[in-house]
N, C-alpha and C positions, 0 to 999 in steps of 0.2 A: 601488701595487705596483712594489717595484724591484729589476732585477735588479741581483746576485754571485757574480761568477763565471760560476754552474753555476745556482746558486738561484734564486727568484724567491724573495723575502723580499714577503709580503700583507700588507695590516694584519688584525691578528687579528680580529676584524666578520666584512672577506671574508674568511678563514678557517673562523673559525665554520660560514659560510654557508656554505660550500664541503663541508664536513665534509660540515654535515648535509645539506640534497643529494647528499651522495652514499649516506651512506646510508640512505636516502629510498630513490635509486632501486634497492640494493640490496637493501630488503627488498620490493619488487616485484618482479624480476625470477630475488627464487632463488627457487630452484623445492619444492616440495613436496609431501608421497606419503603415500598412505597404504593400508593393508591392505584388498585381502575378501575374506570367506570366503563360497567360490565351492565347490558339487556340482564336482566333475568327469566328467559331460554337457552341466553352463551351462558350466564353458567350454570343454571339446569346443565347444559347439555357438560358443562366440566366438573361440575360432580355425578356426574351417572362415571363415563368414567371411569373419575378419579377410587368410586363405589366399583367396581364391575373389577380394577386396579386392586383393592383393600391398599388407599391407600388414603392420609387425608388429603381432601383438594386444595390446600396451600402448598402439598409434599408436590402433589401435580402437578400442580400448575407450574412450578420455578423448572423440577427433570421435565417438565416439551418444553419449555422456550428457552434453557440454559440449551440443552439438545437443538433446537434446530438455531435460535445464534451460531455455535459451533456453523452448520452444515450450513449458516449465508454467508455464514463469511468466509470459510473454504469455498462455495461456490465464487465467492466474492471474485479473490482473489484467483479462483483458477481462471476466468475468463481476463480482468484485469492484468494477466498477469501472458498470457496466449494474443491482447491484446499491445503489448509492451513487444514482444518477440515480432509478432505480424511489424509495427512501424521501422525493429530495427530492419527486419528482412527484409522493406523496404524504400529504408535509406540508405543503405549497402548497394544496393541496385539503381538506386539515383531513383525510383518511381514513387508518384505522392502517391 
């Protein structure tokens, strides 16, 4: 790397690496969006719950959905893990 007045010249391989890492970082933090079609009553319930907690309803939705997804994954992995253990035990004992 060399300094030329106000510029920095990098070796091409370093420049490519930095550009790739910057692009990957941008992708990781880029927001995504989804559209949900809900009934008015459902939206009213969500907005009421969010208001009680003092947060915007979209923030509330993100938090609740994320927490529920983590719980669902944990539960599914526990059930699947138990089923796999059970199958292994049955195979070892020769029963099916």
